[in-house]
C-alpha positions in Angstrom: -14.0 -16.3 -14.1 -13.3 -12.1 -14.2 -13.8 -10.6 -11.0 -13.2 -6.9 -11.0 -15.3 -5.3 -7.9 -15.5 -6.8 -4.5 -16.1 -6.0 -1.0 -14.0 -7.6 1.8 -13.6 -6.9 5.8 -10.5 -6.2 7.3 -9.3 -5.8 10.5 -5.8 -5.4 12.5 -5.3 -7.5 15.5 -5.6 -6.3 19.2 -3.0 -5.7 21.7 -1.3 -8.7 24.2 -2.4 -7.5 27.9 0.7 -6.5 30.1 1.5 -8.7 33.0 1.4 -8.5 36.5 4.1 -10.5 38.4 7.1 -9.8 40.5 10.1 -11.4 41.3 9.8 -15.1 43.4 13.2 -16.3 43.7 15.1 -19.0 46.4 17.1 -16.6 48.9 15.4 -13.1 47.0 13.0 -11.8 50.0 10.5 -9.5 48.7 11.4 -9.5 45.0 10.2 -6.3 43.1 7.8 -6.5 40.1 8.8 -8.3 36.6 5.3 -8.1 34.5 6.7 -8.0 30.9 4.6 -5.7 28.1 1.9 -7.4 25.7 3.3 -7.9 21.6 1.2 -5.4 19.3 -1.1 -6.9 17.4 -0.4 -7.9 13.3 -0.9 -5.3 11.0 -3.2 -5.4 8.1 -1.2 -5.0 4.4 -2.0 -4.6 0.4 0.8 -5.9 -1.8 0.5 -5.9 -5.7 0.7 -9.0 -6.6 1.7 -9.6 -10.9 0.8 -13.1 -10.5 -2.5 -12.3 -10.2 -5.0 -10.4 -13.1 -8.8 -11.0 -11.3 -9.8 -10.3 -8.0 -12.0 -13.4 -8.0 -10.5 -15.0 -5.0 -11.9 -12.8 -3.0 -15.6 -14.2 -3.7 -15.0 -17.2 -1.5 -13.3 -15.1 1.2 -14.6 -11.7 2.7 -12.9 -11.4 6.3 -9.1 -10.7 6.9 -8.0 -10.6 10.5 -4.3 -9.6 11.3 -3.5 -12.2 14.8 -3.7 -10.6 18.3 -0.5 -9.9 20.0 0.0 -12.5 22.7 -0.1 -11.2 26.9 3.5 -10.1 29.0 4.7 -12.9 31.3 6.8 -12.3 34.5 11.1 -12.2 34.0 10.5 -9.3 31.9 9.6 -11.8 29.3 7.8 -9.2 25.9 4.0 -11.2 24.6 4.6 -12.1 20.9 3.6 -9.4 18.1 0.3 -10.4 16.2 1.0 -12.4 12.4 0.4 -9.2 10.0 -2.0 -10.1 7.1 -1.1 -9.2 3.3 -3.5 -8.9 1.4 -2.7 -9.2 -2.5 -4.8 -7.9 -5.2 -3.8 -7.1 -9.1 -2.0 -4.5 -10.3 -4.4 -1.1 -10.9 -6.4 -2.1 -8.3 -8.5 1.0 -5.8 -8.8 0.4 -2.4 -12.3 2.2 -1.4 -13.9 3.2 1.8 -17.2 1.1 1.5 -19.5 3.4 2.6 -18.8 6.9 0.9 -16.5 5.6 -2.2 -13.7 7.8 -1.7 -10.3 6.2 -2.5 -8.2 4.8 0.5 -5.3 3.4 -1.8 -4.7 3.3 -5.8 -2.1 -0.1 -6.6 -1.0 1.4 -9.8 2.5 0.4 -9.8 4.8 -2.5 -9.1 6.2 -3.0 -6.7 4.0 -1.5 -4.1 2.4 -2.4 -0.4 0.9 -0.2 1.6 -0.6 -0.4 5.3 -4.2 -0.4 5.4 -4.6 -0.7 9.1 -2.5 -1.2 12.6 -2.3 -3.1 14.7 -3.4 -2.1 18.5 -0.4 -1.8 20.5 0.3 -4.0 23.8 -0.5 -2.9 27.0 2.5 -2.2 30.0 3.6 -4.5 32.1 3.5 -3.4 36.1 7.4 -3.4 35.8 6.9 0.2 34.4 4.9 1.3 37.0 7.2 1.3 40.0 8.3 4.0 41.8 9.3 5.6 45.4 5.8 5.5 46.5 4.1 2.5 45.0 7.2 -0.5 44.6 4.5 -3.0 44.5 2.4 -1.7 41.4 -0.7 -4.7 41.1 -1.6 -2.8 37.9 -1.2 -3.4 34.4 -2.4 -2.1 31.3 -4.1 -4.3 28.9 -3.5 -3.9 25.3 -5.2 -1.4 22.9 -8.0 -2.4 20.6 -7.4 -3.4 16.6 -8.8 -1.3 13.8 -12.1 -2.7 11.5 -13.0 -1.5 8.2 -15.3 -2.6 5.7 -13.6 -1.8 1.9 -14.6 -2.3 -1.6 -11.7 -3.2 -4.4 -12.4 -2.1 -7.7 -9.7 -3.2 -10.7 -9.2 -1.2 -13.1 -6.6 -2.0 -16.1 -3.6 -0.1 -16.2 -2.7 0.5 -20.4 -1.7 2.4 -23.2 -4.3 2.2 -25.8 -8.1 1.5 -25.0 -10.1 -0.5 -27.7 -13.6 1.0 -28.2 -16.4 0.4 -30.9 -19.7 -1.7 -31.5 -19.9 -5.2 -30.4 -18.7 -7.1 -33.7 -16.8 -4.5 -35.0 -13.1 -6.5 -35.4 -11.6 -5.0 -32.0 -10.5 -8.6 -30.5 -9.1 -9.4 -34.3 -7.3 -6.4 -34.1 -6.4 -7.2 -30.8 -4.6 -10.9 -31.8 -3.4 -9.5 -34.7 -1.4 -6.5 -32.8 -0.3 -9.0 -29.8 0.3 -11.8 -28.2 -3.5 -11.5 -26.8 -5.8 -14.7 -27.9 -9.3 -13.6 -27.1 -12.1 -15.4 -27.6 -13.1 -14.3 -32.2 -16.3 -15.3 -33.4 -19.0 -13.5 -35.7 -21.9 -12.7 -33.5 -22.1 -9.6 -30.9 -20.9 -9.9 -27.5 -18.3 -12.8 -28.2 -15.9 -10.7 -25.6 -17.3 -10.7 -22.6 -14.3 -9.7 -20.5 -11.3 -7.3 -20.7 -8.5 -8.3 -22.4 -5.3 -7.2 -22.2 -2.1 -7.4 -25.1 1.0 -6.4 -25.7 2.2 -5.0 -28.6 6.2 -5.2 -29.3 7.4 -1.8 -31.3 11.3 -1.3 -32.2 13.9 -0.4 -29.8 12.7 -3.4 -27.1 9.5 -0.5 -26.8 5.7 -2.4 -26.5 2.9 -1.3 -25.8 -0.4 -2.3 -24.0 -3.8 -2.4 -25.4 -7.0 -3.0 -23.4 -10.1 -4.7 -25.5 -12.7 -4.4 -23.4 -16.6 -6.1 -24.5 -18.9 -3.3 -26.9 -20.9 -0.4 -26.4 -24.3 -0.6 -27.6 -27.0 2.6 -27.7 -28.3 2.6 -24.5 -25.3 1.7 -22.8 -25.5 4.0 -20.5 -28.8 3.2 -19.6 -28.3 -0.5 -18.6 -28.3 -2.0 -21.7 -26.6 -4.7 -23.6 -23.3 -5.3 -21.2 -24.1 -1.6 -19.4 -20.9 0.9 -19.1 -19.9 -1.8 -16.5 -15.9 -2.1 -18.1 -15.6 1.2 -19.2 -13.5 1.7 -15.9 -10.6 -0.7 -17.6 -10.3 2.5 -20.3 -10.3 4.7 -17.9 -6.3 4.9 -17.1 -5.1 4.9 -20.9 -3.4 7.5 -22.7 -5.4 7.6 -25.6 -8.6 5.5 -27.0 -9.1 3.7 -30.6 -12.1 3.7 -31.9 -13.0 0.8 -34.1 -15.6 1.7 -36.8 -17.3 -1.5 -38.8 -17.3 -0.5 -42.6 -19.3 -3.1 -43.3 -21.6 -2.3 -40.9 -25.3 -1.3 -41.7 -25.1 2.0 -39.3 -22.5 4.8 -41.1 -19.5 5.5 -39.7 -20.7 8.9 -38.4 -23.5 7.6 -36.7 -21.1 4.8 -35.0 -18.9 7.4 -34.0 -20.9 10.3 -32.5 -23.3 7.4 -30.0 -20.2 5.9 -29.0 -19.3 9.7 -28.1 -22.4 9.8 -26.4 -22.0 6.8 -24.2 -18.5 7.9 -23.5 -19.6 11.2 -22.2 -22.3 9.9 -20.0 -19.7 7.8 -18.2 -16.7 10.5 -17.8 -16.1 13.2 -19.1 -12.7 12.8 -19.1 -12.5 9.9 -20.6 -14.1 11.6 -23.3 -11.4 13.8 -23.6 -8.6 12.1 -24.2 -6.2 11.6 -27.0 -7.8 9.4 -30.0 -7.3 7.5 -33.0 -9.8 6.3 -35.3 -9.7 2.6 -37.2 -11.7 1.9 -40.2 -11.9 -1.9 -39.7 -13.1 -4.3 -42.7 -11.7 -2.3 -45.4 -11.3 -5.6 -47.6 -15.3 -5.5 -47.6 -15.7 -1.8 -49.7 -13.9 -1.1 -53.0 -10.8 1.7 -52.9 -13.0 4.9 -54.0 -15.7 4.1 -51.5 -12.7 4.6 -49.0 -11.2 7.3 -50.3 -14.7 9.2 -50.5 -15.1 8.5 -46.9 -11.7 9.6 -45.8 -12.6 12.7 -47.5 -15.6 13.4 -45.9 -14.0 12.6 -42.9 -11.5 14.6 -43.6 -14.0 17.7 -43.7 -16.2 17.2 -41.2 -13.0 17.3 -38.2 -11.7 20.5 -40.1 -14.7 22.1 -39.9 -15.2 21.3 -36.4 -11.5 22.2 -35.4 -8.8 24.3 -36.9 -6.6 21.8 -37.4 -4.9 20.0 -40.7 -5.6 16.1 -41.6 -2.5 15.3 -44.1 -1.8 12.0 -45.4 0.6 9.9 -44.5 2.9 8.6 -47.8 2.9 5.1 -46.0 -0.5 4.3 -46.0 -4.2 5.9 -46.8 -4.0 7.3 -42.7 -5.1 10.7 -42.3 -2.5 12.0 -39.7 -3.0 15.3 -37.7 -0.8 18.2 -37.7 -1.1 18.8 -34.1 -1.4 15.5 -31.7 -2.5 17.6 -28.6 -5.5 19.3 -30.4 -8.9 18.3 -28.0 -11.9 16.8 -30.2 -9.9 15.9 -33.2 -8.1 12.6 -34.0 -4.6 12.0 -33.8 -4.9 9.6 -36.9 -7.5 8.4 -39.3 -6.4 5.2 -41.5 -8.8 2.4 -42.5 -7.4 -1.7 -42.0 -8.1 -5.1 -42.5 -7.2 -7.4 -39.9 -8.2 -10.4 -41.4 -5.6 -9.2 -44.6 -3.0 -7.3 -42.1 -4.0 -4.5 -44.5 -2.4 -1.2 -42.7 -1.4 -2.9 -39.4 2.1 -2.0 -39.7 1.1 1.5 -40.6 -1.4 1.8 -37.8 1.8 0.2 -34.9 3.9 3.2 -36.1 0.8 5.6 -35.7 0.6 4.3 -32.1 3.6 5.1 -31.0 3.6 8.7 -32.5 0.6 9.3 -30.6 1.9 8.3 -27.2 4.9 9.6 -28.1 3.3 13.3 -27.3 
């Protein structure tokens, strides 16, 4: 089960109490204080684990408490320090305060380990309180209490490119052709119910990580379909790739416009992210229709922004002369994942766009 949001309770250990003790040995008359210190309580750490990609293990265990420190003993023996608790989370997990939703730490790099709560300090034994006026102190410090906190864990996948589109437009097929990902593929809507990551191997031993999320429908921001629940998984991406279906009853312009509206309702920053446009299932349309559509798209974006979209010599793709221009696509390219049409040029365009 893919779980990307949970809340848990964490607590550090209590410090052990200092000991009240006096030296008692044969031939030693009225030995002085020798009570040892209590051990410190255990800390609570959070650590990135590259072997997990979901928060499902936290559904069955919501309380994590470090061990208490042991009390001190005679002969100045200190108590044992409490064992730490290490909470392992997938890469990309944000740790938030449950009440305020403020981000405590973002676990966005590997390796990474952060201390969330420090254990209570152990108390001092009576040996520390001996002085000229009081050579036989009969008191010691009790250990300090540990800390407690209610936190939320939010997993946000880390990828270079995020796929955005309606259900059943070919996103899963595209990521399966481009990368090593094996999502469920079928000819009905909402076959993708959870996000998927795929690694696209490029030349020079480089790679691009692509994220596929469930399809967005009109009114998703109001909770329709799967809502906008999974859009957080493309918040970290460097660019978005809109997958627009040429065979869909809804025209390309309406698809793009409505998707942009839903993105903006979720996050204005996501709406401003650099993007490319893929016209999927190009094998269902004739060449003249695709050429006319590309011309209309070029006119729309050139009129909207002072940019230039030029034909790529290796494909039918329209490529922007300024990849940093806001509200304008880095490229527009018709593809077919089934027939492998223009898949290689798409990979090159993605690599070129991510360099900027």
